[in-house]
C-alpha positions as CSV (number, residue, x, y, z in Angstrom):
1,M,-30.5,108.0,208.9
2,G,-30.0,109.2,205.4
3,I,-31.2,107.0,202.5
4,D,-29.9,108.0,199.2
5,F,-31.8,107.4,196.0
6,A,-29.6,106.3,193.0
7,P,-29.9,108.1,189.8
8,S,-31.9,106.3,187.1
9,E,-33.5,106.8,183.6
10,R,-37.1,108.4,184.0
11,S,-39.7,105.6,183.4
12,G,-36.9,103.1,182.5
13,L,-37.9,99.6,183.7
14,G,-36.8,96.2,184.7
15,I,-38.7,92.9,185.4
16,E,-38.2,90.1,187.8
17,W,-40.2,86.8,187.1
18,E,-40.5,84.0,189.7
19,V,-40.8,80.7,187.9
20,A,-41.6,77.3,189.5
21,C,-39.9,73.9,188.7
22,V,-42.3,70.9,188.6
23,D,-41.8,67.2,188.1
24,R,-43.1,66.2,184.6
25,R,-44.7,63.1,185.7
26,S,-46.3,64.0,189.0
27,G,-46.9,67.7,188.5
28,E,-45.4,68.3,192.1
29,L,-43.0,71.0,192.9
30,T,-39.4,69.6,192.5
31,A,-36.1,71.0,194.1
32,A,-34.5,71.4,190.7
33,A,-33.6,75.2,190.7
34,P,-29.9,74.7,191.9
35,E,-29.0,72.4,189.1
36,L,-30.9,74.2,186.5
37,I,-29.2,77.5,187.5
38,S,-25.9,75.6,187.3
39,R,-26.7,74.4,183.7
40,I,-27.7,78.0,182.6
41,G,-24.7,79.5,184.2
42,A,-24.7,82.1,187.0
43,T,-23.8,85.5,186.2
44,S,-23.9,88.9,188.1
45,T,-24.6,90.7,185.0
46,F,-28.2,91.5,183.7
47,P,-30.1,89.8,182.4
48,R,-29.6,86.7,184.6
49,V,-31.2,83.8,186.2
50,T,-30.9,83.4,190.0
51,N,-32.2,81.4,193.0
52,E,-34.9,82.5,195.4
53,L,-36.2,81.4,198.8
54,L,-37.1,77.9,197.8
55,T,-35.0,75.3,195.9
56,N,-38.0,74.8,193.5
57,T,-37.8,78.3,192.2
58,V,-35.7,80.3,189.7
59,E,-36.0,84.0,189.3
60,I,-35.6,85.4,185.7
61,I,-34.4,89.1,185.8
62,S,-34.3,91.4,182.8
63,A,-31.5,94.2,182.3
64,P,-32.9,97.9,182.7
65,H,-34.7,99.0,179.5
66,R,-36.5,101.9,178.2
67,R,-39.1,99.9,176.3
68,V,-41.4,97.2,177.7
69,R,-40.8,94.8,174.7
70,D,-37.0,94.8,175.3
71,A,-37.3,93.9,179.0
72,V,-39.8,91.1,178.1
73,G,-37.4,90.0,175.4
74,D,-34.9,89.5,178.0
75,L,-37.4,87.3,180.0
76,T,-38.3,85.3,176.9
77,R,-34.8,84.4,175.9
78,L,-34.1,83.3,179.5
79,A,-37.1,81.4,179.9
80,E,-36.7,79.7,176.6
81,R,-33.1,78.6,177.6
82,A,-34.2,77.5,181.0
83,T,-37.1,75.5,179.5
84,T,-34.7,73.7,177.1
85,L,-32.2,72.9,179.7
86,A,-34.9,71.6,182.1
87,E,-36.3,69.2,179.4
88,P,-33.7,66.4,180.1
89,M,-34.1,66.7,183.8
90,G,-37.6,65.7,183.5
91,V,-38.6,69.2,184.8
92,D,-41.4,71.6,183.6
93,L,-41.6,75.3,184.3
94,L,-44.7,77.2,185.2
95,S,-45.6,80.6,186.9
96,S,-48.5,81.1,189.0
97,G,-49.1,82.8,192.4
98,T,-49.3,79.3,194.1
99,H,-48.9,75.7,193.1
100,P,-52.4,74.0,193.0
101,F,-51.7,71.2,195.2
102,S,-48.0,70.8,196.5
103,Q,-47.5,70.8,200.1
104,W,-45.4,73.6,201.7
105,F,-43.8,71.3,204.3
106,R,-42.2,69.3,201.5
107,Q,-40.3,72.3,200.0
108,Q,-36.7,73.1,200.8
109,V,-35.2,76.5,201.6
110,T,-32.3,77.5,199.5
111,P,-29.2,76.8,201.6
112,G,-26.2,79.1,202.2
113,K,-28.4,82.4,202.2
114,P,-28.2,84.1,205.6
115,R,-31.2,86.2,204.8
116,Y,-33.3,83.3,204.0
117,D,-32.1,81.7,207.2
118,T,-33.1,84.7,209.3
119,L,-36.5,85.0,207.6
120,I,-37.4,81.5,208.4
121,D,-36.1,81.6,211.9
122,R,-38.1,84.8,212.8
123,T,-41.4,84.0,211.0
124,R,-41.4,80.3,211.6
125,W,-44.7,78.6,210.5
126,W,-45.7,81.6,208.3
127,G,-42.3,81.9,206.7
128,R,-42.3,78.3,205.8
129,Q,-45.7,78.6,204.2
130,M,-44.3,81.2,201.7
131,M,-44.8,78.7,198.8
132,I,-45.9,81.6,196.5
133,W,-44.5,83.3,193.5
134,G,-44.8,86.8,191.9
135,V,-43.6,89.3,189.3
136,H,-42.0,92.5,190.2
137,V,-41.7,95.5,188.1
138,H,-39.3,98.3,188.7
139,V,-39.9,101.8,187.0
140,G,-37.3,104.5,187.2
141,V,-37.7,107.8,188.9
142,E,-35.5,110.7,188.3
143,D,-36.3,112.7,191.4
144,R,-36.5,111.4,194.9
145,R,-39.0,113.9,195.9
146,K,-41.5,112.1,193.6
147,V,-41.1,108.7,194.8
148,L,-43.6,108.6,197.8
149,P,-46.4,110.7,196.1
150,I,-46.2,108.5,193.1
151,I,-46.3,105.3,195.4
152,D,-49.5,106.8,197.2
153,G,-51.1,107.5,193.8
154,L,-50.4,104.0,192.6
155,L,-52.1,102.6,195.4
156,T,-55.4,103.6,193.8
157,W,-54.7,101.2,190.9
158,L,-53.5,98.4,193.2
159,P,-56.7,96.4,193.0
160,H,-56.1,96.6,189.1
161,F,-52.7,95.0,189.4
162,Q,-54.1,92.5,191.8
163,A,-57.1,91.4,189.7
164,L,-55.5,91.3,186.3
165,S,-52.7,89.1,187.6
166,A,-54.5,87.0,190.0
167,S,-53.3,83.3,189.6
168,S,-53.8,81.6,193.0
169,P,-57.3,80.2,193.6
170,F,-55.8,76.9,194.9
171,W,-53.7,76.2,198.0
172,A,-52.3,72.9,199.1
173,G,-55.0,71.0,197.3
174,E,-57.9,73.2,198.2
175,T,-60.1,75.6,196.2
176,T,-59.8,78.7,198.4
177,G,-62.5,80.8,196.8
178,Y,-60.1,83.7,196.4
179,A,-58.6,85.0,193.2
180,S,-55.4,85.6,194.7
181,N,-54.8,83.6,197.9
182,R,-51.2,84.5,197.5
183,A,-51.9,88.1,198.3
184,L,-53.3,87.3,201.5
185,M,-50.6,84.7,202.6
186,F,-47.8,87.0,201.9
187,Q,-49.1,89.9,204.0
188,Q,-48.8,87.6,207.2
189,L,-45.0,88.3,207.1
190,P,-44.2,91.2,209.4
191,T,-42.7,93.6,206.9
192,A,-44.9,92.6,204.0
193,G,-48.3,94.0,202.8
194,L,-49.4,97.4,202.0
195,P,-46.8,100.3,202.5
196,P,-47.3,103.2,205.0
197,Q,-48.3,106.5,203.3
198,F,-45.5,108.9,204.3
199,S,-45.7,112.8,204.2
200,D,-42.0,113.0,202.9
201,W,-38.7,111.3,202.5
202,A,-37.5,112.1,206.0
203,Q,-40.4,110.3,207.6
204,F,-39.7,107.3,205.5
205,E,-36.0,107.6,206.8
206,G,-37.2,107.9,210.2
207,M,-39.3,104.7,210.0
208,V,-36.4,102.9,208.5
209,A,-34.3,104.0,211.3
210,D,-36.7,102.9,214.0
211,L,-37.0,99.4,212.5
212,M,-33.3,99.0,212.2
213,H,-32.7,100.2,215.8
214,T,-35.3,97.8,217.1
215,G,-34.0,94.9,214.9
216,V,-37.2,94.5,212.8
217,I,-35.1,94.7,209.8
218,E,-31.3,94.7,209.2
219,E,-31.4,95.7,205.6
220,L,-33.8,98.0,203.6
221,N,-34.9,95.3,201.2
222,E,-36.4,93.4,204.1
223,L,-39.4,95.9,203.6
224,R,-41.4,93.4,201.3
225,W,-44.3,95.9,200.6
226,D,-46.7,95.6,197.8
227,I,-45.2,98.7,196.3
228,R,-42.0,100.0,197.7
229,P,-39.1,102.5,196.9
230,S,-36.1,100.6,195.7
231,P,-33.3,103.3,196.5
232,S,-30.5,101.3,195.5
233,W,-31.9,101.0,191.9
234,G,-33.5,104.4,191.8
235,T,-36.9,103.0,191.1
236,I,-40.4,102.3,192.4
237,E,-40.9,98.5,192.6
238,V,-44.4,97.2,192.2
239,R,-44.6,93.8,193.8
240,T,-48.3,93.3,193.9
241,F,-48.6,90.9,190.9
242,D,-49.0,87.3,191.3
243,G,-47.0,84.7,189.3
244,I,-47.9,85.4,185.7
245,P,-48.0,82.4,183.3
246,T,-47.1,84.2,179.9
247,V,-44.7,86.9,178.8
248,R,-47.5,88.4,176.8
249,E,-49.5,89.0,180.1
250,I,-46.2,90.3,181.9
251,A,-45.7,92.6,179.1
252,A,-49.3,94.0,179.3
253,L,-49.0,94.5,183.2
254,A,-45.4,95.9,182.9
255,A,-46.9,98.5,180.4
256,L,-49.7,99.5,182.8
257,T,-47.1,100.0,185.8
258,Q,-44.7,102.2,183.4
259,C,-47.5,104.2,182.1
260,L,-49.1,104.8,185.4
261,V,-45.7,106.0,186.9
262,E,-45.3,108.4,183.9
263,H,-48.7,109.6,184.3
264,L,-48.2,110.4,188.0
265,S,-44.8,111.9,187.3
266,R,-46.3,114.3,184.7
267,E,-48.8,115.3,187.2
268,L,-46.1,116.2,189.7
269,D,-44.3,118.2,186.9
270,A,-47.3,120.1,186.3
271,G,-47.7,121.2,189.8
272,R,-50.7,119.2,190.6
273,E,-51.1,117.0,193.7
274,V,-51.5,113.3,193.1
275,P,-54.9,112.2,194.4
276,R,-54.4,109.4,197.3
277,M,-57.1,107.4,199.0
278,Q,-57.5,106.6,202.6
279,P,-55.4,103.7,204.0
280,W,-58.8,102.0,204.9
281,F,-59.9,102.2,201.4
282,V,-56.7,100.8,199.9
283,R,-56.8,98.0,202.2
284,E,-60.5,97.2,201.5
285,N,-59.7,97.3,197.8
286,K,-56.7,95.0,198.1
287,W,-59.0,92.4,199.9
288,R,-61.8,92.8,197.3
289,A,-59.3,92.3,194.4
290,A,-57.9,89.2,196.1
291,R,-61.2,87.8,196.9
292,Y,-63.2,88.5,193.8
293,G,-60.4,89.3,191.1
294,M,-62.1,90.5,187.8
295,D,-65.5,90.6,189.5
296,A,-64.3,93.0,192.2
297,I,-66.2,96.2,192.8
298,I,-63.4,98.6,193.8
299,I,-63.4,102.0,195.6
300,R,-62.1,104.4,193.0
301,N,-61.3,107.5,195.0
302,A,-61.2,109.3,198.3
303,A,-64.8,110.2,197.9
304,G,-65.8,106.4,198.0
305,D,-67.2,106.2,194.5
306,E,-67.4,102.5,193.4
307,Q,-67.1,100.6,190.0
308,L,-66.5,97.2,188.7
309,V,-62.7,96.8,188.3
310,T,-62.9,95.9,184.5
311,K,-65.0,98.9,183.7
312,D,-62.8,101.2,185.5
313,L,-59.9,99.5,183.6
314,E,-61.5,100.5,180.3
315,E,-61.6,104.0,181.2
316,L,-58.1,103.9,182.4
317,L,-56.7,102.5,179.2
318,L,-58.3,105.1,177.2
319,S,-56.9,108.0,179.5
320,L,-53.4,106.3,179.3
321,A,-53.3,105.9,175.4
322,P,-51.4,109.0,174.8
323,I,-48.6,108.0,177.5
324,A,-48.4,104.6,176.1
325,E,-47.8,106.0,172.7
326,S,-44.8,108.3,174.0
327,L,-43.3,105.2,175.8
328,D,-43.8,102.9,172.8
329,C,-45.9,100.4,174.6
330,A,-49.3,101.0,173.1
331,A,-49.6,97.6,171.9
332,E,-48.7,96.0,175.1
333,L,-51.0,98.2,177.0
334,D,-54.0,97.4,174.8
335,S,-53.3,93.7,175.3
336,L,-54.7,94.0,178.8
337,R,-58.0,93.8,177.0
338,E,-57.2,90.1,176.3
339,I,-57.1,89.2,179.8
340,V,-60.6,90.8,180.3
341,T,-61.8,88.8,177.4
342,H,-60.1,85.4,177.9
343,G,-59.9,85.5,181.7
344,A,-57.3,86.2,184.4
345,S,-55.1,83.2,185.1
346,Y,-57.2,82.2,188.2
347,Q,-60.2,82.2,186.0
348,R,-58.4,80.0,183.4
349,Q,-57.1,77.7,186.2
350,L,-60.6,77.2,187.5
351,R,-62.0,76.3,184.2
352,A,-59.2,73.8,183.6
353,A,-60.1,72.0,186.8
354,A,-63.9,72.1,186.0
355,A,-63.1,70.6,182.5
356,S,-61.2,67.7,184.1
357,D,-63.5,66.6,187.0
358,G,-61.7,68.7,189.4
359,S,-58.2,67.4,188.6
360,L,-55.7,69.9,190.0
361,K,-52.8,68.0,187.9
362,A,-54.6,69.2,184.7
363,V,-54.5,72.7,186.2
364,V,-50.6,72.2,186.5
365,S,-50.5,71.0,182.8
366,S,-52.4,73.8,181.6
367,L,-50.1,76.3,183.2
368,V,-47.1,74.5,181.9
369,R,-48.6,74.6,178.5
370,E,-49.6,78.1,178.6
371,M,-46.1,79.0,179.4
372,R,-44.5,76.9,176.8
373,D,-47.0,77.9,173.9
374,D,-46.5,81.6,174.7
375,L,-42.7,81.3,174.5
376,G,-43.0,79.2,171.3
377,R,-45.2,82.0,169.8
378,G,-42.3,84.4,170.0
379,R,-40.1,82.5,167.7
C-alpha cells in the first residue's frame, strides 16, 4: 500500500499537551473533562482543546508554528483559560506521567469514540491501565526520504527525552523506583513502544499493509510508537515525553526536539549518513532512562561508549547552539539546564513526598501549584 506524506514546513512544529483534571479537595482524578471542554467551546481549528481516552483528561493542542515560543504561547493561553473555567467546578489541572495515587479501575473511558472502544476491547486489562499522560511534539520534514533516517537518528537521544521529562515515580499509591513508570506501562500495548528501524519508506509501507491485512490495526495512527512518522501532517512525532508540569519545560524539550530534527536534516542535506544504534542498545537506553532518570548512564553510540545522561546533554547543548540560534529557540534550549539544576519532575515529586511524611496528596498539590505558578509567570 502507498502512504503519502503531506507537505509541511521544514522544522515547523506543533505540540500536544495532555492535562489531568483532579478534585480540589481530595486530589483524586475526576471525570470533569467533558464539561470543561464544553465550557471552553469545542472547535476543529487550531489551537484547540479536545478529549482523550479517559474522561479525566483534556488535550491542549497548539497550531503549527515556526517558533517554539509561539506554539507554547498557544498552550499557555488555552491552559490559562481551562484553569479559569475549571475553578468554579472545584477542579484543578496538572500534568504528570501518572497520577500519584488514583486507581485505574475508577476511571471512565470517554464515550462515543469507536477507536477508544476498540482499544479497550482488544487490550482489556492493559488498556484499562492506561491512566497515563504525555506530551507529543511534531516537527515538519519537507522530504519523505528523510523521515525514517531522522527517526533512526533520534533514537540515539531517546534517553535524553525520557530522563528530562520523567514525571511518573508513583503508580496507584506505590513508589515504583522508576523515574518514568509511564514509559514501561505504555509499551505494554501491542502497537506501542519503540519503533522498528526501516531500511526505506517502502519497507514501512509493507509493514503497515501487513498489520492492516491481519487486523492488528485499522488506521495508521494506531501505531503508538515512541517516535513515529505522522504522514497526514508531514511531521515526525516524538511521543516519548511523560506529562510535563510546566510550559517552560515543554518549551525546553520542544526546542531540543526541533533542533535535533533540523540537525539530522542538515546532515542528510550534506550527504552524510545519520548514525544509528543497534536496536538492543536503543531498548537498553530506554529502560535505563525510565529506571534511573537523570542518573542514567546511557549508551552513546553503536560502539557502546557510555556516559552519564546529564554530561552527554551538556555536550549536546553546545553542539546544537548554532542550530538553536537559526531556529530562534536558543533561550528555550538553554533552559534545559534548569531541569538539570532543579531536578526533573520525578525528582521534585519525590522531594515533595519526602517533605510531607510521604503524603501523595502533597505531591498532587505540588504539581497543581507548579502548573498554575508557571502559567502565572507568563502574564
